[in-house]
N, C-alpha and C positions, 0 to 999 in steps of 0.2 A: 139443300140447294136453294130453296125458296124461303121467304120470311113471312111471318105473320103480319097482316096489315096493322098499321097503327092508326088509331083514331085521333091522336093529337101528338104534337111533338113533345119529346121529353125535355126536361129542364136543361137549359144550356145548349140545346140543339138549334142550329141556325141554317136558314136556307142559303143556297149559293147565290141567288139573285135577290137583290134588294127590292123590297116593295116600298115605293115612296110613301112617306107619311107626312102630311102637313104641307104639301106643295112639292115643287121641283127640288130635287136633291142635287148635291154637288156631283154625284155619280152620273145623274142624267145629263147635267150640263156638259160634263167632260165627254160623255158618250156622244152627244149631239155634235159638239165641236170637232171631236176626233173623226167622226164619220164624214163631216163636211171637208175637213182638211185631207183625209185619205182619198175621198172621191176626187177632189181637186187635183191632187198629185197624180192620180191614175189618168184622169182626163188630160193632164198636161203631156204625159207620155203618149197617150193615144193620138192627140192632136199634132204634136211636134215630132215624135219619134216612132211612128208606125213602121214596122218592118215585116219581112217575110223570110222564110227559109224553104229548103227543099222539102222538109217534112210538112210544112204548111200546105204546099201544093198537094201532097199525098192525102192529107186529112180532108182537104176541101174536095178533092176528086171523089173520095169515098162517100162523103156526105151528099154530093151532087148526084152521083150515080145511084145512091140509095133512094133519093127523091125522084129522079127522072126515070130510072129503069127498074126500080124496086129490087135492085140487086146490090148487095154489099160486096163491091168488087172494084177492080181497077181495069183501065183500058189496056188491052194487050192484043196486038195484031188487029187493031180496028174493032174489037168487041170487048164488052164488059165481062171480065172473068171473075167469078167468086174467089175471094181470098180470105185468109186469116192472118195476113202479115201484120195487121194492127188490130188491137182489141177495139170493140165498137163504141166504147163509152164517149170518147171525145167526138168522133164523127156524129154520134147521135145528138150530142149537144149542138154541134154546128148545123145539123139538119133541122133541129127544133128551132134554132134562131132563124134559119132560112125560111121555114114555113111561117114563122111569125112576122118577120120583117123583110121578106123577099131576099134576093141575093145581094146583100149589102155588107161589105166588109166593115164599114163603119159601125153598123148595128152589132156585128159580132164582137168587135173590140169594146164597144160601150157596154155590152152585156157582161163581158169579162171584167170590166172595171167595176161594175156594180157587184158582181159575185165576189170579187176580191175584197170589197169593203165588208161583206158578210164574213169573210175569212178573218178579218181584223177583229170582229166581235167574238168569233169563236176562239181566237187567240186569247182574248181577255178571259173568256170562260175557262179555257184550259189553265191559264195562270192562276185564276181564283180557285180552281179545283186542287191545285198543288199547294196553295198557301194555307197557313194556319188561320184559325177562325178570326182572330183579331186583326188580321192584315189583309183580308180579302178585298175590301173596298179599295185600298191603296194599290194593291197588286193589280186589280182589274184595270184601274185607270192607267197605270204605268204600261201594262202590256198593250192596252188598246192604242195608246199614243205611239208606242214603239212600232206596232204593226202598221198603223195608219201612215207613218212617215218613213217606213222602210223602203228604200228605192229598189232593193233586190226583188221584193214581192211586186211592187207597183210596176216595174219595168215590163213584166211578162203580160200585163194587160194589153200591151200594144203589139202582140204577135200571135198568130194562130198556131199555138202549141198547147200541149196538154197541161202545162204547169199550173195555170189558174184553177182549172177544174179539179185536178188531182190534189192540189194543196187545200182546197176547200173541203173535199171529202176526207182527206187524211187528217186535217185538223179537227174536224167534227168527230172522227173515230177516236183520235187521241183524247179529246175532251171527255167522251163517253167512258173510255177505258180508265182514265184518271179519276173520274167521279166514282166509278165502281170500286176503285182501289183506295178511295179517300178514307173509308171507315171499315171497321170489321164487318163481316158478312151479316151479323145479327143486328146491325144498326141501320137507322134511316140515313140515306145518303143525299137526298135531294128533295126540295120542296118548291112547288110552284103553286101558289094559292093553297088550295086544300088537297092537292094531288101529291101523293107520295110515291117515289120510285126507289128501287132497291138495287144493290150491286149486281144481282143477276140480270136485271133488266138492262142496266148499262152495259154489261158485258155482251149481251146479245145485240144491242143497238150498235155498239162499236164494231162487232163482227160483221153485221149487215152492211155498215158503211164501208168497212174495209173491202168487202166483196164488191161493192159498187166502185170503189177506187181502183180495184184490180181490173175492172173493165176499161179503165183509163190508162193506167200504167201497170204492166204485167208483173213488176217486181213487188207490188204492194202486199202480196201474201206474207212477206217478211214481217210486216206489222202484226198480222194475226199470230204468227208463230211466237213472236216475242210476248204478245199479250197472253196467249195460252200458257206460256212458260211462267210468267209472273203470277197470273191468277192461280195456276197450279201450285206453285210454291207456297203462296199465302194460304190457300184453302186446304192444302194438305195438312197443315198444322192445325187449322181451326175446325175442319169438318171431316177429315179423314180421306182415305184414298178413293172410296167409292163415289162420293159426291164431287170430288175434284175431277175424276174421270168423266162423270156425267156432265159437268159444266164444260169441260173441254169438247165433248162430243156435241153439246148444244151450240157452242160457239162455232164449231166447224160447220154444223148444219146451217146456221144463220149466214155464215160467210158464203156458202155454196149457193144459196137461194138466187142471188142476182146473176150468178154465172151459169145456171142451168139452161136458160134459153140460148145463150151463146154456144154452149157445148152441144145442145140439140141441133142448132143450125149447122154447126160444123160436121156433125155426124150425118145429117141429111144431105147437105150440099157438097161436102168435101170427102165424105166417107171416112172420117177419122175422128178419134176422140181427142178434142183439144179444148181445154177449159180457159186457156189464156191466149198466148201467141207463141209461134215457134221461136226457138232460141236465136236463129239467124233469119233475117228478113230476105228470103229468096222465093222466087216463083217455083212451081213444080217443074222439075227437070234441071233447075239451076244448081250449080255446085258451090256450096259455101266454103271459102278458103280457110278452113280451120287451122291448117298448118301455118299459113301466113299470119293468122291472128296469134298463134302460139309463138311465132318468132317475134312479132312486135311486142308480145307480152314479156319478153326478156330484156327490153330496153325502153319502150315508149313510156315516158313519164309526163311530158309537157303537152298541154292541150293543143298548142300550135302545130305540133308534129302530126296531129291527126289529119290535118287538112291535106297534106301531100302524101299520106300513106293510106290509112284505112278508108277515108272518105274519097280518095282519088281513084279507087279501083273501079274500072269500067267507065270512068269519066275523063281522066287526064293521063298523059304519059308520066312516067316516073323518072327521077334522076337520082343516082346513087349519091351525088354530091350534096343533095338536100338533106341527107340523113346525118344525124350527129355521130360523133366518134364512138359514143357508147353503143352504137348498133353493131360494132364489129370488135372482135377480140384479136384479130390478126389481119395482116394484109391479104393473106390467102382467103380468109373468110370474106373480106370485102370484095375480093375478085369473084367469089362464088355468087355473092348477092348481086354484084354488077351484071354477071351473066344472066341471072334470072330476071333482072329488071329489063335487060335488053330483049329477052324473049317476050316479056310482057308488052313492051313498047312495039314490038313487031307483030303482035297478034292482031287480027282484023278488028276485033271488038274490045280490045284492051281487057282481056280476061286472064285470070290465073288458072291455068289448066290443072287437072288433077296431078299430073306428073310434076309440074312446077310446085304445086302445093306440098307434095310429099318431100321435095327437096328442102323447102322452107321448114317443114316439120323436123327434118333431120338436123338442120342447122340449129333449130330451137332446142332439140334434145342435147346436142353437143354443148351448147352454151349453158344449159341448165346443169349438165353433169360437171362442167368446169367450175361454175359459180352458182351452186344451188341457192345460197342465201340471197343472191342478187335477184333471182327469179321469184322466190317465194317470200322474201322479206323486204328488201330495199325497194324494188320497183313498185310493189303494192303500196308501201308506205309513201313513196314519192307521189304515186297517183292519188292517194288520199289527200295529201297536201294540195295537189293540183285541184282536186274536186272542191275542196273547202276554201282555199285561199287565192285562187286565181281571181284577179279583178273582174267583176261581172259586168264587163263593158261590151260583150259580144253582140248585144242587140242595139248598141248605140252607134251613131255614124262617126266613130273614131277608130284609130287603129289599135288602141289598147296597149301600146308599147311604152315602156318606162325607161329602159336602158338601151344605150348609154344616155344618161340623164341630160348631159349638156347638148348632145345632138338632138334629142327629142324635144327639149325645151326650145331650142332654136327653131325647130320645125313647127311646133304648135304649143303655146302655153296652155291653152284650154285642154288639149288632150292629156298633157302631163298632169294637170291639176285634177281632172276627173278620174283618170286611171289611178293616180296615187291616192286620191280621196276614197275611191271605192275599195282599193286594196287595204287601206288603213281601217276602213269601216268593217271589212270582213274579219280582220284580226281582232278589232275591238269587240264585235259581237260575241265571238267565241270566248274571249278573255272575260267579259262581263258575265256570260252564262256560267263559266266556271266559278266566278265569284258568287253568283246566286246560289249555286249548288253548295258551295262551301258554307255560305251563311245559313242556309237551311239546315245543314247538318250540324253546324255549331249551335244554332238556336235550339235544336232538338236535344243536343247534349247538355246545354246549359240549364234548360228548364226542367228536363226530366218528365216523369209521367204525371206529375201533379200540376205542372204549369199549363196555362192556356195555349202557349205556342207549341206545346208538344204535339198538337194535332197536325203539324206539318206533314204533308203527304209524301213520305219517303218512298212508298211503293210506286206512286205516280212518277216521281222523279227518276226512279230506277227504270221505269218503263221507257221514258224518253232516252235516257243514256244508253240503255242496251239496244234500243231500236236504232239510234244514231250509229252505234258501233257496228251492228249487224248490217245495216244498209250500206254503210261506207265500205265495209269489207267486201260485200257483194259487188258493189260498183267498181271496185278495183280490178275485178275479173272481167268486166265488160271491155270489148275491144276498143271502144272510144270513150275515154274518161271525161265525159262532159260535165262541167260545173253545174249546169242547170238541173242535173238529176238530184241534187240535194236541196233545191229550192223548197220542196214540200216539207223539209225539216225545219225551215226557218221560223215558222210560228212556234214550234217547240223551243227553239233557241231563245226567241224573244220572251216566251213564258218563263224560262229559267232566269233570264236577266231581270224580269219583273220581280222575282223573289228577293232582289236586293231591297225592295220596299219593306221587307220585314224589319229592317234595321230601326226604323223610326216608329213603327207601330207594334206595340207589344200588348197593350191592354185596352185597345179600342173595341167598340162594339162590332161583332162580326156582321158581314153582309149576307 
């Protein structure tokens, strides 16, 4: 599982980071310019398009109560009540910024902008870890510029949400895992000056960072599962079952280290074992409407439908006429749903009672029995398309509507252009990433074992692809398919796009 230290690099072995020789290199110039441009783009969003959401208020309240009352909790009936509804990673970040810069929203957003620029550099490192030796310089530069100018990443610097912090940690973890997979376990994987690190160290570092990311977004353990699976497959062939199992146990231990204080706090304050956050965000004694969620899971595909269904519970009255025709299989079923909505609207606190929830669950079972492929295949697939390809304009001061085109164009030219441009960019990113994967595979097939470019990191590419697939599949089961939940995947997407740089660089010096 461990490797013998090396006293000097073997012939042909190259560090992942370029050490400048003889002055400023092109890589350093590109890095400097990309950082400036990336920071300027993020500051533009912070200055001109700052925004807030309901979740923003929750995170800020958790951070402020933590500072003011030394209790990680929310106000309930006039007092601060300890809670585990949100993992503490992002509130801890907000609390830290508050202690450093006082209660300044501008300072929080500016700190997120700076942190997101570091994510751009990590994206470049991830891309270089995937690239063959002779193309790493070019791939680094391409990935850095892609990340610096990506509006999907930069946009979230201007809102108090978890995306900036979790994307930074997730990208760092992916870079570590990819570096550990870049070479066989017996080879040196990384060099900074005279310090050498090995795949085992990268695996543990990636696991630790994934644990930290899980304190920001509770679905991040999916990344650890994928990494353990890929490392296990590779090491099973190279080192045998025993060492593969030991590595998996060590990775799990490193992952749990950041989570232990949170789990201990929950055991002491809430008297329950909770390493992450509850599946449903409810206070003690509240009833999660799982039957209602099961019913929406048989038809809810579009993000805009979330606003007057899942997110409207307890906040706004409902109207059966707002629901699409796909929510009903017959007039009789629509009448049953209309009756349940009427009961909801008449309730004093706009709550779904357990009895109403059981009726929704029964309708969901009937719909699933009638069309099982719709519930288990078509709706999840449509949700995946929604998550990845919805124009990411939800944080901008536009309505984000594109159809009917003539009507929307007459209403606002700028809205149509921005919405259409963001939609096209989303499709373009995914298409180019597929092209990068194809080129990496083709290069590997063409060069064979003897060629320089055969060092392309196929294990690292597989890590990204499997993680994207697993994360997307999981997010299709969440009651509200929000497009922002895949923002943390975009550095990986951009790293795959950067592999297109392999095309023009086949025999240059590795960086």
